[in-house]
N, C-alpha and C positions, 0 to 999 in steps of 0.2 A: 446431460449428466444424469445418472440415475440417483435420485435423492429422495423422492417422495416415500413417505412411510418409514424413513430411516432415523436413527438416533440423532438428536441434536445435542449441542454442547450445553453444559450447565454453567459455562463461564460467559454468559451474555448478560450485560447490564442494560436495562431499558430505561433511557432517560428522555424518551420522546415526550414532547409536551412541556419540557422544562427548558427555560432559556438560560444561556450561560451569562454570567456577569463579566465585569472587567472591560478593558478597552479593546475594541475591535481593530482589525487591520485598517489603516488609514487610506484615504482616497488619493487622488492625483494620478497622473499617467503612470509614474513609476510603480505605484502600488497596484494599479490595475494590471499592468503587465506581469508583475510578480504573481498575482492571484491567477492570472490566465495560465502562466507557465506551470504553476503547482496545482492546477485544478485537480490533477489526478496523481495518486501515488506519491504523495509528498512526505511519506514517513521517513524513518531513518534519523536524520538530524532535524526534526521538525522545529527544534528551537530556533534554527536559522530563519524559518518562515514566521514563527510567532514571536521572534525576539522583540523586546520592547513592549510586549503585551503584558497585561497583568492577569493573574489568576486569582481565584478566591472571591469572585463576586457572589451576589446572592441569587440563588435559583428560586424561581417561583413555579410551583407545581400547578399544571393545568391538566385536567383530565383529558387523556388522549384516546381517541377512538380511531383505530386503524381500519383502513379499507380492506376489502378481501384481497386486493393485489398486494398491499403492504404486509398482510398476514402471511401470504404465500412467500413473499420475499424474505421476511424476517425468519421464517422457518427454514428457508433455503440457506441463508448465511449461517444459521446456527448449525445446520448439518455439515456445511463445508468446514466450519471451524472445528467441529468434532472430528472430521476426517484429518485435518491438519494435526490435531492433537495426537491422533492414533499414529499417523505416519512419522511425525517427528519424535515421538516417544520411542518408537522402534529404532529409528536412525540413531538417536542419541545413545540408546542402550547398546547398540552395536559398536559405538565408539567409546564405550565405557563411561558415558556421561548420563546425567539425569536431566530430562526435559521438564521445564516449568511452564505450565500452560499460561498463555496471556488471557486477558479479558477483552471481549469485544463490546464496545459501548455503542448502542443505537441512540441517535439523537435527531432532533429537528431544529433547523435554523442556526443555532450556535451552541457551543459546549465549552465547559471548563475542563482543562486537563492539567497535569503537572507541568506541561510545557507552555501553558498560557491558555488564553481563550481564542477559539477559532470559530469562524462561520462556515456554513456548508460550502461556500465558494472555494474554500481551500481543498475540498475533496477528501477522500479517505486518507487517514494518516495514522502513523504509529508514534506513540510517545514513549521513549525509553525510560523517562522519569517515573512513570507509573506502570509500565509494561502493559499498556492498553492500546487496542486498535479502536479508532473512532470512525464511524460512518453514518452519514445521513442517507437513508435508503432512496431518497429522490435522485441520488447519483446514478442509479440504475437507468433511469430515463435519459439522463444526460449522456451516459455511455452509449446508449442506442441511438439517440437522436443527433447529438452534437458530434460525437466521436465516430459515429457510424460503425459501432462494434456491438452488434446485437448478440443475444444468446446467453444462456445461464452460465456457460463455462467462461465467458468473457468476464462476468462478475466474479466467478470463482478465482480467476487469475488475479483480479484486483485484491481479493482477500488474501490469497496465497503470497502475493508480493509483500503485503504489510506484515504477514506472519514471518516472511523471510527476514524482515528487519528485526523482528523479535529474536529469531535464531541468531542473527549477527550480534545482538546485544548479549545473549547468553554465551556466545563464543568469545566475547571480549573485543570483537572487531569494532563495534560502535565506539567504545571507550578509546581505542587506539586512534581512530580517526579524529575524535574530538581533541585528543592530546596534541596533535600536530597543527591544529588550525591556527593558533596564534603565531606560529613561525612561518606561515605561508601567506603569500599575497592572495587576493581574492581569485585571481586568474588561476594560480597554481592549485588553490584549494578546490576550485570547481572541478579540476581534473580528477582529484581524489574522490570527490563527491559522485562524479559520473561512474567511477569504478565501483563505488559503494552501492549505488542504485542498480547497476548491471548485475552485481552479485546477488542482490535481492531478486532480480528477475531469474537468475540462474536457479536460485533456491526454490522459486515458484515452480520452475520446470522440474526440479527434483520431486517436489510434491506431486505434480501431475503424473510423473512416471509411476510413482507408487500407487496413485489413484487408478491408473490404468491396470496395474497389476492386481488391484482389488476388484477389477471388472466393473468400474464405476463410470468409465467414459463411454460415450455413444459416438456414432459416426458424426463427424463435423466438429466435435468438441475441441480438438487440437487446433483446428483452423480458427475457431472463435477466439481462443487465447492468443494466437499469433496476430490476429487482426487487432485485438485490443492492445497488445504490446506495441504494434506498429503505430496505432492511432495516437499513442501518448508519448511518442518520441519528441525530444526538445525541438528538433528541426521542424517537424510537422506542426506542433503547437505554436511555435513562434511565427511561422509563416502565416498561419491562420489569424494570429493576433495582430501582426504588424507588417505582414507582407514579405518579410525576409527573415533569415536566421542569423544569429550571432554566435558562432561556435564557442568563443571564449566564455560565453555566459551559460553554456550548457551545464546542467547539474544532474541530468538523468540519462543522457545518451540519446543517440539518434534512433529513429524508427528501426533502421536496419540492425543496429547494435542491440536494441532491446529484444527484437525477434531472435537474433542469433544466440544471445545468452540464455534466453528462456529455452530455446530448442536444445542448446548444449546441455542444460540441466535435465531436460526431458530425455535426452539420449543417454546421459551418464547415469542418472539416478543416485549419485553419490555426492557427498559434500566435497570430496577431494578435488573434483574437477573444476571447482568454481573460484579459483584464486585469481580474480580479476585484477588484483593489485599488482601482480607480477606478470601478467599477460603482456607479451610483446605487442600484440595487436588486439584491439577491441572489436 
């Protein structure tokens, strides 16, 4: 992706070196499995993941000295965020709506959000309660090494997916999903959650289409994003964690579904084609 020397976003909040307070995700086999499953892209209804956690602990500021690699990566995510701001402002304007920029929070170790306190084990997430994306940049190494999804555009896909959850919040989709949760069993709600996450993948693809139109993509970028989408499918992650997949527990979609909906968004480039909730097949 062509990003060096380009404008970064002014909506980046750097909390690196500050520890989050409150109660962390508990241990036990069940807790470990949950953390593994949501290691990546657990935005949207992050309250499900952080439920029972407390926010509002005391942060202790520690001077943080970033490495040259961290500086490059923080600059990169800032540029990608700026690109999402430009793209979605234009898309919303075309729809007669006004886009409100989210804030991206950089942190190390743990962080407090309006959705509770999370550790970096949760992975990048979006909290609709404060309209902020949270990311520990060490995830970039995990994306390459654990998930075998290298490349800067793989990381751009991660950011675009979380911004997709912000778009869903602005469009009222997040609120609608939350409103039906109490009336559904966990199994049935998971089906809605999968459609919600696949829609965020679609919206990430929409952004990528516009990025291509801005002549920002380089050869191999689309493949990097598709590899990342495939690597974080529920079936792939569960098989890595426990040797088998449990479809009824899926909350993000299979590897094939995630790739398919990202590519659909990339092919379409419009919001209208991403109604995953009424799609006959995912």
